[in-house]
DRENDO-1510 file (C-alpha; in Angstrom, 1 decimal, always signed):
<recs>
REC; n; res; u; v; w
REC; 1; MET; +93.9; +71.9; +116.8 .
REC; 2; ILE; +94.1; +72.5; +113.0 .
REC; 3; ASP; +96.0; +69.9; +111.0 .
REC; 4; PHE; +97.9; +72.1; +108.6 .
REC; 5; ASP; +99.3; +68.9; +106.8 .
REC; 6; ILE; +95.9; +68.5; +105.2 .
REC; 7; PHE; +96.8; +71.4; +102.8 .
REC; 8; ASP; +99.6; +69.3; +101.3 .
REC; 9; SER; +97.0; +67.0; +99.8 .
REC; 10; PHE; +95.7; +69.8; +97.5 .
REC; 11; PRO; +97.4; +70.1; +94.1 .
REC; 12; LYS; +99.7; +73.1; +93.7 .
REC; 13; ILE; +98.4; +75.8; +91.4 .
REC; 14; SER; +100.9; +77.6; +89.2 .
REC; 15; THR; +100.9; +81.4; +88.5 .
REC; 16; LYS; +100.0; +80.6; +84.9 .
REC; 17; GLN; +97.0; +78.6; +86.0 .
REC; 18; TRP; +95.8; +81.4; +88.3 .
REC; 19; LYS; +96.1; +83.9; +85.4 .
REC; 20; GLN; +94.2; +81.6; +83.0 .
REC; 21; LYS; +91.4; +81.3; +85.6 .
REC; 22; ILE; +91.3; +85.1; +86.1 .
REC; 23; GLN; +91.3; +85.7; +82.4 .
REC; 24; PHE; +88.4; +83.3; +81.9 .
REC; 25; GLU; +86.4; +85.2; +84.6 .
REC; 26; LEU; +87.2; +88.6; +82.9 .
REC; 27; GLU; +85.2; +87.4; +79.9 .
REC; 28; GLY; +87.6; +89.0; +77.4 .
REC; 29; ASP; +88.6; +92.1; +79.3 .
REC; 30; ASP; +92.3; +93.1; +79.3 .
REC; 31; TYR; +94.0; +91.4; +82.3 .
REC; 32; ASN; +96.7; +94.1; +82.6 .
REC; 33; LYS; +94.2; +96.9; +82.6 .
REC; 34; ARG; +91.7; +95.3; +85.0 .
REC; 35; CYS; +94.0; +93.4; +87.4 .
REC; 36; ILE; +97.3; +95.4; +87.6 .
REC; 37; TRP; +97.4; +98.9; +89.1 .
REC; 38; GLN; +100.4; +101.2; +88.4 .
REC; 39; SER; +101.2; +103.3; +91.5 .
REC; 40; ALA; +102.7; +106.9; +91.3 .
REC; 41; GLU; +106.1; +105.2; +91.8 .
REC; 42; GLU; +105.5; +103.2; +88.6 .
REC; 43; ILE; +105.4; +100.0; +90.7 .
REC; 44; ALA; +102.9; +97.4; +89.3 .
REC; 45; ILE; +100.5; +96.2; +92.0 .
REC; 46; ASN; +99.3; +92.8; +90.9 .
REC; 47; SER; +96.0; +91.1; +91.8 .
REC; 48; PHE; +97.8; +88.2; +93.6 .
REC; 49; TYR; +101.2; +87.2; +94.8 .
REC; 50; ASN; +102.7; +83.8; +95.5 .
REC; 51; ALA; +106.1; +82.2; +96.0 .
REC; 52; GLU; +106.6; +81.9; +92.2 .
REC; 53; THR; +106.3; +85.7; +91.7 .
REC; 54; THR; +108.1; +86.9; +94.8 .
REC; 55; ALA; +111.7; +87.8; +95.2 .
REC; 56; SER; +113.7; +85.3; +97.2 .
REC; 57; LEU; +114.7; +88.1; +99.7 .
REC; 58; ARG; +112.8; +88.3; +103.0 .
REC; 59; PHE; +112.4; +91.5; +104.9 .
REC; 60; PHE; +111.8; +90.2; +108.4 .
REC; 61; TRP; +112.1; +92.5; +111.4 .
REC; 62; GLU; +110.5; +92.1; +114.8 .
REC; 63; ARG; +110.4; +95.5; +116.3 .
REC; 64; ASN; +108.0; +96.7; +118.9 .
REC; 65; THR; +106.9; +100.3; +118.1 .
REC; 66; GLN; +106.9; +102.5; +121.2 .
REC; 67; LEU; +104.9; +105.7; +121.7 .
REC; 68; LEU; +106.9; +109.0; +121.9 .
REC; 69; ILE; +104.7; +111.5; +123.8 .
REC; 70; PRO; +104.9; +115.1; +122.7 .
REC; 71; ILE; +105.2; +117.8; +125.4 .
REC; 72; SER; +105.4; +121.5; +125.5 .
REC; 73; GLU; +105.9; +124.2; +128.2 .
REC; 74; ASN; +102.2; +124.8; +128.8 .
REC; 75; ILE; +101.2; +121.2; +129.4 .
REC; 76; ILE; +104.2; +119.6; +130.9 .
REC; 77; ASN; +102.9; +119.1; +134.4 .
REC; 78; ASP; +99.6; +117.5; +133.1 .
REC; 79; ILE; +101.6; +115.1; +131.0 .
REC; 80; PHE; +103.8; +113.7; +133.7 .
REC; 81; ALA; +100.9; +113.4; +136.2 .
REC; 82; GLN; +98.7; +111.6; +133.7 .
REC; 83; TYR; +101.2; +109.3; +131.9 .
REC; 84; THR; +103.5; +108.0; +134.6 .
REC; 85; ASP; +104.2; +104.8; +132.6 .
REC; 86; PHE; +105.8; +106.5; +129.6 .
REC; 87; GLU; +109.6; +106.9; +129.6 .
REC; 88; GLN; +110.3; +108.7; +126.3 .
REC; 89; PHE; +109.0; +112.1; +125.2 .
REC; 90; ILE; +109.6; +114.5; +122.4 .
REC; 91; ILE; +109.6; +118.3; +123.0 .
REC; 92; ASN; +107.6; +120.1; +120.2 .
REC; 93; ASN; +108.9; +123.1; +118.4 .
REC; 94; THR; +106.9; +125.8; +120.3 .
REC; 95; LEU; +109.8; +126.4; +122.7 .
REC; 96; GLN; +110.8; +130.0; +123.3 .
REC; 97; LYS; +114.4; +131.2; +122.6 .
REC; 98; GLU; +115.3; +130.9; +126.3 .
REC; 99; PHE; +114.4; +127.3; +126.7 .
REC; 100; ILE; +117.2; +126.1; +128.9 .
REC; 101; PRO; +115.3; +126.8; +132.2 .
REC; 102; PHE; +112.5; +124.6; +130.8 .
REC; 103; LEU; +114.9; +121.7; +130.3 .
REC; 104; ASP; +116.1; +122.0; +133.9 .
REC; 105; LYS; +112.6; +121.3; +135.1 .
REC; 106; LEU; +112.3; +118.0; +133.2 .
REC; 107; PRO; +112.4; +114.7; +135.3 .
REC; 108; LYS; +115.9; +113.2; +135.2 .
REC; 109; ASN; +114.6; +109.6; +135.0 .
REC; 110; LYS; +112.9; +110.2; +131.6 .
REC; 111; THR; +114.4; +110.5; +128.1 .
REC; 112; PHE; +113.6; +113.6; +126.0 .
REC; 113; PHE; +114.2; +114.1; +122.3 .
REC; 114; LEU; +114.8; +117.8; +121.6 .
REC; 115; PRO; +114.4; +118.9; +117.9 .
REC; 116; ILE; +116.2; +122.2; +117.3 .
REC; 117; HIS; +114.5; +124.8; +115.2 .
REC; 118; GLN; +116.6; +127.9; +116.0 .
REC; 119; LYS; +120.2; +129.1; +116.4 .
REC; 120; LEU; +122.2; +127.6; +119.2 .
REC; 121; SER; +124.9; +129.3; +121.2 .
REC; 122; LYS; +127.9; +127.6; +122.6 .
REC; 123; GLN; +126.5; +128.2; +126.1 .
REC; 124; ASP; +123.3; +126.5; +125.1 .
REC; 125; LEU; +125.1; +123.5; +123.7 .
REC; 126; ASP; +127.3; +123.1; +126.8 .
REC; 127; LYS; +124.3; +123.2; +129.1 .
REC; 128; ILE; +122.4; +120.7; +127.0 .
REC; 129; PHE; +125.4; +118.4; +126.9 .
REC; 130; SER; +125.4; +118.4; +130.7 .
REC; 131; LEU; +121.9; +117.0; +130.7 .
REC; 132; PRO; +122.2; +113.2; +130.1 .
REC; 133; ASN; +118.5; +112.7; +129.6 .
REC; 134; ILE; +118.3; +115.1; +126.6 .
REC; 135; GLN; +118.9; +113.8; +123.1 .
REC; 136; LEU; +119.5; +116.7; +120.6 .
REC; 137; LEU; +117.9; +116.4; +117.1 .
REC; 138; PHE; +119.7; +118.9; +114.9 .
REC; 139; ASP; +119.4; +118.8; +111.1 .
REC; 140; PRO; +120.7; +121.9; +109.2 .
REC; 141; ILE; +120.3; +120.4; +105.8 .
REC; 142; GLY; +116.7; +119.5; +106.5 .
REC; 143; ASN; +116.1; +123.0; +107.8 .
REC; 144; LEU; +117.6; +124.5; +104.6 .
REC; 145; ALA; +115.4; +122.3; +102.5 .
REC; 146; LYS; +112.1; +123.2; +104.2 .
REC; 147; THR; +112.8; +126.9; +105.1 .
REC; 148; GLY; +115.2; +127.9; +102.3 .
REC; 149; ASN; +117.8; +129.0; +104.9 .
REC; 150; PHE; +120.4; +127.7; +107.3 .
REC; 151; PHE; +119.9; +128.4; +111.0 .
REC; 152; GLU; +122.9; +130.8; +110.7 .
REC; 153; ASN; +125.1; +129.9; +107.7 .
REC; 154; LYS; +126.5; +126.7; +106.3 .
REC; 155; SER; +129.9; +126.9; +108.0 .
REC; 156; LYS; +128.6; +127.6; +111.5 .
REC; 157; ASP; +125.7; +125.1; +111.2 .
REC; 158; ILE; +127.9; +122.3; +110.1 .
REC; 159; GLU; +130.4; +123.1; +112.9 .
REC; 160; ILE; +127.6; +122.9; +115.5 .
REC; 161; TRP; +126.3; +119.7; +113.9 .
REC; 162; LYS; +129.7; +118.1; +114.2 .
REC; 163; SER; +130.0; +119.0; +117.8 .
REC; 164; ILE; +126.6; +117.5; +118.5 .
REC; 165; PHE; +127.4; +114.4; +116.5 .
REC; 166; TYR; +130.8; +113.7; +118.2 .
REC; 167; GLU; +129.3; +114.4; +121.6 .
REC; 168; ASP; +126.1; +112.3; +121.3 .
REC; 169; LYS; +127.2; +109.9; +118.5 .
REC; 170; ASN; +123.8; +110.5; +117.0 .
REC; 171; LEU; +123.0; +111.7; +113.5 .
REC; 172; PHE; +119.5; +113.1; +113.0 .
REC; 173; ILE; +117.6; +113.6; +109.8 .
REC; 174; ASP; +114.2; +115.3; +109.8 .
REC; 175; ALA; +112.7; +113.9; +106.6 .
REC; 176; GLN; +109.1; +114.9; +107.3 .
REC; 177; PHE; +109.2; +117.7; +104.7 .
REC; 178; LEU; +109.5; +115.1; +101.9 .
REC; 179; ALA; +106.1; +113.4; +102.5 .
REC; 180; GLU; +104.5; +116.7; +103.4 .
REC; 181; SER; +105.4; +118.3; +100.1 .
REC; 182; GLY; +104.2; +115.4; +98.0 .
REC; 183; ALA; +107.4; +113.6; +97.2 .
REC; 184; THR; +106.8; +110.0; +96.1 .
REC; 185; HIS; +107.7; +107.1; +98.4 .
REC; 186; LEU; +110.8; +106.4; +96.2 .
REC; 187; GLN; +111.9; +110.1; +96.5 .
REC; 188; GLN; +111.4; +110.0; +100.3 .
REC; 189; ILE; +113.7; +107.0; +100.6 .
REC; 190; ALA; +116.4; +108.1; +98.2 .
REC; 191; TYR; +116.5; +111.8; +99.3 .
REC; 192; THR; +116.7; +110.8; +103.0 .
REC; 193; LEU; +119.6; +108.5; +102.3 .
REC; 194; ALA; +121.3; +111.2; +100.1 .
REC; 195; ILE; +121.1; +113.6; +103.0 .
REC; 196; LEU; +122.7; +111.0; +105.2 .
REC; 197; SER; +125.5; +110.6; +102.6 .
REC; 198; ASP; +126.1; +114.3; +102.6 .
REC; 199; TYR; +126.4; +114.4; +106.4 .
REC; 200; ILE; +128.9; +111.5; +106.5 .
REC; 201; SER; +131.0; +113.3; +103.9 .
REC; 202; PHE; +131.4; +116.3; +106.3 .
REC; 203; LEU; +133.1; +114.1; +108.9 .
REC; 204; GLU; +136.9; +114.0; +109.0 .
REC; 205; GLU; +136.7; +110.7; +110.9 .
REC; 206; THR; +133.6; +108.5; +110.9 .
REC; 207; PRO; +133.2; +106.4; +114.1 .
REC; 208; THR; +132.6; +102.7; +113.7 .
REC; 209; SER; +129.7; +102.8; +116.1 .
REC; 210; PHE; +127.0; +105.5; +116.2 .
REC; 211; ARG; +123.2; +106.0; +115.8 .
REC; 212; VAL; +121.1; +107.5; +113.0 .
REC; 213; THR; +117.7; +108.9; +113.9 .
REC; 214; ILE; +115.3; +109.6; +111.1 .
REC; 215; GLN; +112.0; +111.3; +111.6 .
REC; 216; ILE; +109.4; +110.7; +108.9 .
REC; 217; ALA; +105.8; +111.8; +108.3 .
REC; 218; SER; +103.7; +108.7; +107.7 .
REC; 219; LEU; +101.1; +108.7; +105.0 .
REC; 220; PRO; +97.7; +106.8; +105.3 .
REC; 221; ASP; +98.3; +104.5; +102.3 .
REC; 222; LEU; +99.6; +101.8; +104.6 .
REC; 223; TYR; +100.0; +99.2; +101.8 .
REC; 224; LEU; +102.7; +101.4; +100.3 .
REC; 225; GLU; +103.8; +103.1; +103.5 .
REC; 226; ALA; +104.9; +99.9; +105.3 .
REC; 227; PRO; +107.0; +98.7; +102.4 .
REC; 228; LYS; +108.6; +102.2; +102.1 .
REC; 229; ILE; +109.7; +102.1; +105.8 .
REC; 230; LYS; +111.0; +98.5; +105.4 .
REC; 231; ALA; +112.9; +99.5; +102.1 .
REC; 232; LEU; +114.4; +102.5; +103.9 .
REC; 233; ARG; +115.8; +100.3; +106.6 .
REC; 234; TRP; +117.0; +97.6; +104.3 .
REC; 235; LEU; +118.9; +100.1; +102.0 .
REC; 236; PHE; +120.4; +101.8; +105.1 .
REC; 237; GLU; +121.7; +98.5; +106.3 .
REC; 238; SER; +123.0; +97.6; +102.8 .
REC; 239; ILE; +124.7; +100.9; +102.1 .
REC; 240; PHE; +125.9; +102.4; +105.4 .
REC; 241; ASN; +126.2; +99.5; +107.9 .
REC; 242; ILE; +128.8; +97.4; +106.2 .
REC; 243; ASN; +131.7; +96.7; +108.6 .
REC; 244; LYS; +130.2; +99.2; +111.0 .
REC; 245; SER; +127.9; +99.1; +114.0 .
REC; 246; ILE; +125.3; +101.8; +113.2 .
REC; 247; ASP; +121.8; +101.7; +114.8 .
REC; 248; LEU; +118.9; +103.1; +112.9 .
REC; 249; GLU; +115.9; +104.5; +114.8 .
REC; 250; ILE; +112.9; +105.7; +112.9 .
REC; 251; ILE; +110.4; +108.1; +114.4 .
REC; 252; SER; +107.0; +108.4; +112.7 .
REC; 253; ASN; +104.1; +110.8; +113.2 .
REC; 254; PRO; +100.9; +111.4; +111.1 .
REC; 255; SER; +101.4; +113.4; +108.0 .
REC; 256; THR; +99.4; +116.5; +107.3 .
REC; 257; ARG; +99.4; +115.7; +103.6 .
REC; 258; PHE; +95.9; +114.2; +103.4 .
REC; 259; THR; +94.4; +116.1; +106.3 .
REC; 260; SER; +91.3; +118.0; +105.1 .
REC; 261; PHE; +89.7; +121.1; +106.8 .
REC; 262; LEU; +86.3; +120.3; +105.2 .
REC; 263; LYS; +83.6; +119.3; +107.6 .
REC; 264; ASP; +82.7; +116.4; +105.3 .
REC; 265; GLU; +86.2; +115.0; +105.7 .
REC; 266; LYS; +86.4; +115.0; +109.5 .
REC; 267; GLU; +85.7; +111.3; +109.9 .
REC; 268; TYR; +88.0; +110.4; +107.1 .
REC; 269; ASN; +90.8; +112.3; +108.8 .
REC; 270; GLU; +90.3; +110.1; +111.8 .
REC; 271; ILE; +90.6; +107.0; +109.7 .
REC; 272; ARG; +93.7; +108.3; +107.9 .
REC; 273; TYR; +95.5; +108.9; +111.3 .
REC; 274; LYS; +94.8; +105.4; +112.4 .
REC; 275; TRP; +96.1; +104.0; +109.1 .
REC; 276; THR; +99.4; +106.0; +109.6 .
REC; 277; LEU; +99.8; +104.2; +112.9 .
REC; 278; GLN; +99.2; +100.8; +111.3 .
REC; 279; GLY; +101.7; +101.6; +108.6 .
REC; 280; ALA; +104.3; +102.7; +111.1 .
REC; 281; ILE; +103.9; +99.4; +113.1 .
REC; 282; TRP; +103.9; +97.2; +110.1 .
REC; 283; GLY; +106.9; +99.0; +108.6 .
REC; 284; GLY; +108.9; +98.6; +111.9 .
REC; 285; CYS; +109.2; +102.1; +113.2 .
REC; 286; ASN; +110.9; +102.5; +116.6 .
REC; 287; TYR; +108.6; +105.3; +117.7 .
REC; 288; PHE; +105.3; +106.8; +116.8 .
REC; 289; ILE; +104.2; +110.2; +118.0 .
REC; 290; PRO; +100.4; +110.0; +118.8 .
REC; 291; GLN; +99.5; +113.6; +118.0 .
REC; 292; LYS; +97.0; +114.6; +115.4 .
REC; 293; PRO; +98.1; +117.3; +112.9 .
REC; 294; PHE; +96.9; +120.9; +113.7 .
REC; 295; GLU; +96.0; +120.0; +117.3 .
REC; 296; ALA; +98.0; +121.7; +120.1 .
REC; 297; THR; +97.3; +119.0; +122.7 .
REC; 298; ILE; +97.2; +115.3; +122.8 .
REC; 299; ASN; +93.9; +113.7; +121.9 .
REC; 300; ILE; +93.3; +111.2; +124.7 .
REC; 301; ASN; +91.1; +108.9; +122.6 .
REC; 302; PHE; +93.7; +108.7; +119.8 .
REC; 303; LEU; +96.5; +108.1; +122.4 .
REC; 304; GLU; +94.5; +105.2; +123.9 .
REC; 305; PHE; +93.8; +103.8; +120.5 .
REC; 306; CYS; +97.5; +103.9; +119.6 .
REC; 307; ARG; +98.4; +102.2; +122.9 .
REC; 308; LYS; +95.8; +99.5; +122.3 .
REC; 309; LYS; +97.0; +98.9; +118.7 .
REC; 310; ILE; +100.6; +98.6; +119.6 .
REC; 311; LYS; +99.7; +96.0; +122.3 .
REC; 312; GLU; +97.8; +94.0; +119.7 .
REC; 313; ASN; +100.7; +93.9; +117.3 .
REC; 314; THR; +103.2; +92.0; +119.4 .
REC; 315; THR; +104.3; +90.2; +116.2 .
REC; 316; ASN; +104.4; +91.8; +112.8 .
REC; 317; PRO; +101.6; +90.2; +110.6 .
REC; 318; ILE; +103.3; +91.2; +107.3 .
REC; 319; ASN; +106.5; +89.3; +107.9 .
REC; 320; ASN; +106.9; +86.7; +105.1 .
REC; 321; SER; +104.1; +88.3; +103.2 .
REC; 322; PHE; +104.5; +87.8; +99.4 .
REC; 323; TYR; +102.9; +91.1; +98.6 .
REC; 324; PHE; +104.9; +93.2; +101.1 .
REC; 325; ASP; +108.2; +91.5; +100.4 .
REC; 326; THR; +107.8; +92.1; +96.7 .
REC; 327; ILE; +106.8; +95.7; +97.0 .
REC; 328; THR; +109.6; +96.4; +99.5 .
REC; 329; TYR; +112.1; +94.9; +97.1 .
REC; 330; GLN; +110.9; +96.9; +94.1 .
REC; 331; MET; +110.9; +100.1; +96.1 .
REC; 332; ALA; +114.4; +99.4; +97.3 .
REC; 333; GLN; +115.6; +98.8; +93.8 .
REC; 334; LYS; +114.1; +101.9; +92.3 .
REC; 335; SER; +115.1; +104.1; +95.3 .
REC; 336; LEU; +118.7; +102.8; +95.1 .
REC; 337; ARG; +119.0; +104.0; +91.5 .
REC; 338; ILE; +117.7; +107.5; +92.5 .
REC; 339; TRP; +120.2; +107.7; +95.4 .
REC; 340; GLN; +123.1; +106.6; +93.2 .
REC; 341; SER; +122.2; +109.3; +90.7 .
REC; 342; ILE; +122.2; +112.0; +93.4 .
REC; 343; VAL; +125.5; +110.8; +95.0 .
REC; 344; SER; +127.2; +110.6; +91.6 .
REC; 345; ASN; +126.1; +114.1; +90.8 .
REC; 346; LYS; +127.6; +116.1; +93.7 .
REC; 347; GLY; +125.0; +115.0; +96.3 .
REC; 348; PHE; +121.7; +116.2; +97.8 .
REC; 349; LEU; +122.9; +119.6; +99.0 .
REC; 350; SER; +124.3; +120.5; +95.5 .
REC; 351; GLN; +121.1; +119.5; +93.8 .
REC; 352; LEU; +119.0; +121.3; +96.3 .
REC; 353; LYS; +120.9; +124.6; +95.6 .
REC; 354; ASN; +120.4; +124.0; +91.9 .
REC; 355; HIS; +116.7; +123.5; +92.5 .
REC; 356; ILE; +116.8; +120.0; +91.0 .
REC; 357; ILE; +115.3; +118.4; +94.0 .
REC; 358; GLN; +112.5; +121.0; +94.2 .
REC; 359; ARG; +111.6; +120.5; +90.5 .
REC; 360; LYS; +111.5; +116.8; +90.7 .
REC; 361; ILE; +109.2; +116.8; +93.8 .
REC; 362; LYS; +106.9; +119.3; +92.1 .
REC; 363; GLU; +106.6; +117.2; +89.0 .
REC; 364; LYS; +105.6; +114.0; +91.0 .
REC; 365; SER; +103.4; +115.9; +93.4 .
REC; 366; ARG; +101.4; +117.6; +90.6 .
REC; 367; SER; +100.7; +114.2; +89.0 .
REC; 368; LYS; +99.6; +112.6; +92.4 .
REC; 369; ASN; +97.4; +115.6; +93.1 .
REC; 370; GLN; +95.5; +115.3; +89.8 .
REC; 371; ASP; +94.8; +111.6; +90.6 .
REC; 372; PHE; +93.4; +112.7; +94.0 .
REC; 373; TYR; +91.3; +115.5; +92.5 .
REC; 374; SER; +89.7; +113.2; +90.0 .
REC; 375; ASP; +88.1; +111.2; +92.8 .
REC; 376; PHE; +87.5; +114.0; +95.3 .
REC; 377; SER; +84.0; +115.5; +95.2 .
REC; 378; PRO; +82.8; +116.7; +98.7 .
REC; 379; GLN; +79.1; +117.5; +99.1 .
REC; 380; ASN; +79.5; +120.0; +102.0 .
REC; 381; THR; +82.1; +122.7; +101.3 .
REC; 382; ASN; +81.9; +124.2; +104.8 .
REC; 383; LEU; +85.2; +124.4; +106.6 .
REC; 384; GLN; +86.0; +123.2; +110.2 .
REC; 385; GLU; +86.1; +125.9; +112.8 .
REC; 386; PHE; +89.8; +126.0; +113.2 .
REC; 387; ALA; +90.6; +126.0; +109.5 .
REC; 388; LYS; +90.8; +129.8; +108.9 .
REC; 389; GLU; +93.6; +130.2; +111.4 .
REC; 390; PHE; +95.8; +127.9; +109.4 .
REC; 391; LEU; +94.7; +128.9; +105.9 .
REC; 392; HIS; +95.4; +132.6; +106.6 .
REC; 393; LYS; +98.9; +132.0; +107.8 .
REC; 394; LYS; +101.6; +133.4; +105.6 .
REC; 395; ASN; +105.2; +133.7; +106.5 .
REC; 396; TYR; +107.2; +135.4; +103.8 .
REC; 397; GLN; +110.9; +135.9; +104.3 .
REC; 398; LYS; +114.1; +136.2; +102.1 .
REC; 399; THR; +115.6; +132.8; +101.5 .
REC; 400; LEU; +118.8; +131.4; +100.0 .
REC; 401; LEU; +116.9; +129.0; +97.8 .
REC; 402; GLU; +113.4; +127.9; +97.1 .
REC; 403; PRO; +112.1; +126.0; +100.1 .
REC; 404; ILE; +110.3; +122.6; +99.9 .
REC; 405; LEU; +107.0; +123.6; +101.5 .
REC; 406; PRO; +104.3; +121.3; +102.9 .
REC; 407; LYS; +101.2; +121.2; +100.7 .
REC; 408; ARG; +98.0; +119.4; +101.7 .
REC; 409; VAL; +96.1; +118.0; +98.7 .
REC; 410; THR; +92.8; +119.7; +99.6 .
REC; 411; GLU; +94.3; +123.1; +100.3 .
REC; 412; LEU; +93.5; +124.5; +96.9 .
REC; 413; TYR; +89.8; +123.8; +97.4 .
REC; 414; GLU; +89.8; +125.2; +100.9 .
REC; 415; GLN; +91.4; +128.5; +99.7 .
REC; 416; LYS; +88.6; +128.7; +97.1 .
REC; 417; PHE; +85.9; +128.1; +99.8 .
REC; 418; LEU; +87.5; +130.7; +102.0 .
REC; 419; LYS; +87.0; +133.4; +99.3 .
REC; 420; ASN; +83.2; +133.2; +99.6 .
REC; 421; GLU; +82.8; +130.6; +96.9 .
REC; 422; GLN; +80.8; +128.1; +99.0 .
REC; 423; ASN; +77.5; +128.8; +97.2 .
REC; 424; ARG; +78.9; +128.4; +93.7 .
REC; 425; PRO; +78.6; +125.1; +91.8 .
REC; 426; PHE; +81.5; +122.8; +92.8 .
REC; 427; SER; +84.1; +122.0; +90.1 .
REC; 428; ASN; +87.0; +119.5; +90.2 .
REC; 429; LYS; +89.0; +121.8; +88.0 .
REC; 430; ILE; +92.0; +123.4; +89.7 .
REC; 431; ASP; +93.4; +126.6; +88.2 .
</recs>
C-alpha cells in the first residue's frame, strides 16, 4: 500500500517558484508566448495549474453516461434482436410523414425519444400522448434557427409546443446546430440558455417541477468540450433551478464539424469520434448516441468501444482537477455575460430574426477555420467513396430568415477536389 503521507514531507512549491523555474528553462524566451495558449474563446490555457491559481469552486458531478441507441424503420427488428440489454433508444429523423403505425410496433417495455422534424396534427399528438413509452422532442425555435422556417408558423408551433410541454413536463432544445455551424463553446452555452429563456417566457404558468432535455453535438477537443458541458450544467442550475425542481438531461452525439471526406483523414475521423465520447463522459452527459456521422447504420465496433469506455469510467477522473475546474469556471463566467446581453436585448428569437446571432457565429467560425487551415495540409486529395453523395446535396427553399447551416471545416477543400482539381498543386489558400 502507498503511504501518501510521505508527500507531506516535501516542501510546498509556490506558483511564483514554478514560474521562475520555467522561465529559467526557457533561456530568455517570453513565458506568455511559449507557455500560455489563447483559445478561440479568449481563455488563457496555462502550462500548469495548482490550488493557488484555481477558483475555489468545485464542479463535481458523478453521472454515469448511458448509450442511447439510434433506430429507424428499416433496421428496427435487427436492433431489438441484437441489443436486448438496452432500454433507451432514439428514433432518427428518417421517418415518413405517416409514422404513427411505426410507433405502434415499438416494444412497450422500452423508452423511445422521438425528435420531431415535421408538422404535427392534433390526431398525431393525441396518439403519441397515448403511448407512455414515447418521449417527444419538439423544438420550433431550434428548427427556425437551422432551417430558416418554423414547422408551420410561430403561433401554431408555440401552441403545439405548449401542449407537449404541459403533457410531458419536458422542455427540449436541439442545440446541435450551434457546434455544427462553428459557434464557439461560449456561444453554444449562452445561446442554448437563451433559447431556454425564450421558451420559459412563453409559459403562462411555469411548473415548479419539470425536465429540460438538451441535445448537443460534441466536438473532439475534449479538454475544452468537457468544461463546456460542465459549465452549461452549472449555469443551468444557477439561473433556472433556484426554488424549483428542474432536472437537466444532456444528450450528446459526435459532431460532423471536423469530419473529413478525404481518404487521408479516415483514421483521424475515428480518433475524433472516440474523443467526442470521452468529452461527453467527462463532461457528465446523461446520454451518448453511438452513431458516426454520415453512416446510416450503427457501426458495431464503435458501439462496442463506447460500451467498453463507459464501463471503464465508473468514476469521473476530472473531478477536483485544477485545470478542468478553472476552465469550467472561466467558460461559465464568459458565457453568462453573453446570455445576459441576449436576454436584456429582447432574447434569442429577436436577435435571430435580426440576423445578429448568425453574424456573430460567422465571425467566430471564420476565425476558427483559418486556424485550422493553417495546420491542414493533406498529402492525398482523393475523396472517400461516399463523399460525392453528400457534397452534391443542395436543398434550396424560401426561408423567413437566414438559417444557421452546418459547415464542416474541410468542406471547402473537398468542393475544390470535386471540381477536378486533384492534380493541381495543393494550396492552403481559401477563396
